[in-house]
N, C-alpha and C positions, 0 to 999 in steps of 0.2 A: 504494500500500500504506500503510495507516494504521499508527499506532504499535503497536496491539494485534496486528495481523497480523504486524508485524515482530518483536515480542517472542515470539509463539507460533510463528511460522513455519509450516511445513507440518504441525505437530503439533496441528492444531485439533481433531482427534478426541479429544484428551486433555482438552479443556475440558468441564467439567460442563454438561449441557444444562438449560436452564430451561423447555424445552417440556414441556407436559403436567403441570406441577406443580399438584396439586389440594389440597394441605393445607400447613399451616405446618411440620409435621415434615419433609416433603420439601424445603421451601424452606430450612430450617436446614441439612439435610444437604448440599444443593448449595452453599450459601454457605460451609460449612466445607471442602468439597472444593476450591472455588475458592481459598480462602485457603491451603490446604495446597499447592496447585499453585504459587501465587505465592511462598510462602515457600521452597519447594523450588528455584525458579528463583533466588531471592536468596541462598540458602545455598550452592548448588553452587560458585560461584567461590571461596568461603572454603576449601573442601576441595581444590580442584584443585592448588594448589602444594605440598601436603603430600607429603613423600617416603614411598614405600611400601617402600623397600629398607632394608637394614641388618640388624642383629642380630635385632630383633624385628618387622621389617616383614613385611607380607603379600605383597609383590611383585605379580605379575600378578593373583592372585586378589583381593587387596585393591582394586586398581584396578577390577576388574570389578564388585565388589559395592558399592563406595562410593556410586554413584548410588542404589541401593536403600536404603542406610542414610540418606542425606540425605533421601530421600522419606519415610521413616518418621519421622525427626526432625521434618520439616515437618508431617506428619499429627498427630503428638502435640502439637506447638505449637499448631496450629489447634484441636484438641479442648480444650486447656487455656485457651483464650481468645485465643491468638495476639496479633496487633497491632491487633485491632479491625476488620480488613477484613471479616471474615465478618458482623459486625453490620450494617455499611453495605450489603453485598450482600444480606443477608437482608431488610432494610427495602425495598430497591429491588425485589427479587423480589416481595414481598408487594404493593407498590404496582402493579407491572406486571401481576400476575395478578389483581388485585382481591380479595386475601385479607385486607386490613387489618382 
């Protein structure tokens, strides 16, 4: 098992597909989806230790919805430029698909 397989685990269906990309717009969308997925994986551990109980805590409901909130944070970060990963992935997709 390589590092990517270990990172993604059995959730490989969540990875954006680069098959059948025919234009630059689709390549950009897939690159941003990939960066959002990466950022989501990196942000999740930051939120895990936060307590959800207490006077204003959300308890079990907050714990249930937190992964969705982290995913939305990651999507927004990727759309706003992220960490530059989407740009690199975009360039590689274009090169691999011959769309340069």
